[in-house]
C-alpha positions in Angstrom: -211.4 48.6 -42.4 -207.9 50.5 -42.7 -206.5 49.5 -46.0 -202.6 49.9 -44.5 -202.2 49.4 -40.9 -199.2 51.2 -38.8 -197.5 47.6 -38.4 -197.5 47.3 -42.2 -195.9 51.0 -42.4 -193.4 50.4 -39.8 -192.5 46.7 -41.5 -192.2 48.4 -45.0 -189.8 51.1 -43.3 -187.7 48.7 -41.4 -187.3 46.8 -44.5 -186.0 49.9 -46.5 -183.5 50.7 -44.0 -182.0 47.8 -44.2 -182.2 47.4 -47.5 -179.9 51.0 -47.7 -177.8 49.8 -45.1 -176.5 46.9 -47.1 -176.5 49.4 -50.0 -174.7 51.9 -48.2 -171.8 48.7 -47.0 -171.6 47.3 -50.6 -170.8 50.5 -52.2 -168.1 52.0 -49.4 -166.3 48.5 -49.5 -166.7 47.5 -53.2 -162.7 47.4 -53.8 -162.1 45.2 -50.6 -165.3 43.1 -50.9 -164.3 42.2 -54.4 -161.0 41.0 -53.1 -162.3 39.1 -50.7 -164.6 37.0 -52.7 -161.7 36.7 -55.1 -159.2 35.2 -53.1 -156.2 33.9 -53.9 -157.0 33.3 -57.6 -154.4 33.2 -60.2 -156.4 34.5 -63.3 -158.6 37.1 -63.4 -160.1 39.4 -66.2 -159.1 42.7 -66.0 -160.9 44.6 -69.0 -163.3 43.9 -71.4 -164.0 45.8 -74.4 -166.6 45.5 -77.2 -165.2 46.0 -80.8 -168.7 45.3 -82.1 -172.1 43.6 -81.4 -170.6 40.0 -81.5 -166.4 40.8 -81.6 -164.7 41.2 -78.1 -161.2 42.6 -76.8 -160.3 41.0 -73.5 -157.6 41.4 -71.2 -156.7 38.5 -69.0 -154.1 38.7 -66.1 -152.3 35.2 -65.1 -150.3 35.5 -62.1 -147.9 38.5 -63.1 -148.5 38.3 -67.1 -151.6 39.8 -69.1 -152.9 38.4 -72.3 -155.0 39.8 -74.6 -158.2 37.3 -76.2 -159.4 38.6 -79.4 -162.7 36.5 -79.7 -164.6 36.8 -82.8 -167.9 35.2 -83.8 -167.5 31.7 -85.8 -163.8 31.8 -85.5 -161.3 30.3 -82.6 -159.9 33.1 -80.4 -156.8 34.8 -80.6 -154.6 34.5 -77.8 -151.3 37.3 -77.7 -149.2 37.7 -74.4 -148.6 41.3 -73.5 -145.2 42.7 -72.4 -145.3 44.3 -69.1 -145.8 48.4 -69.7 -142.5 50.2 -69.7 -142.5 52.9 -67.1 -142.8 56.3 -69.2 -139.8 58.7 -69.0 -141.0 62.2 -68.4 -140.3 64.8 -71.4 -138.0 67.7 -70.1 -139.4 71.0 -71.1 -136.9 73.4 -72.7 -134.6 75.7 -70.9 -136.4 78.9 -70.8 -135.3 81.4 -73.3 -133.9 78.6 -75.8 -137.1 78.1 -77.4 -136.1 80.8 -80.6 -132.5 79.4 -80.6 -131.0 77.5 -83.7 
C-alpha cells in the first residue's frame, strides 16, 4: 500500500501553484488593490508610530486635512490639526570662488 499516491501529489502541486499565483497578484497590485478596497472613504490612517509600549502617535487624514493624534494609556487622546507641509525652497550653493571672500 502506497503512503502517498500520485493524485495526491498532483493536488498538492496544483494547490501550491494557485497559492503562489494569488500571492504574486496581490504583491504586484498592492497599491491599486488597497485603493480599490478603500473606495471613496473620506478618512484614512496615514501612519502610526509607537512612542512606548502603550503610547502611540497617529496621523489621520480627513478630506485634505491631516491631524496628529497622541494616544496615551489612561488619558484622553490629544488631537492637533497639522498645517499643510510647505514646499522647501532649495538653498543656492555659493558661487565658485566666493567661499573665502569676506
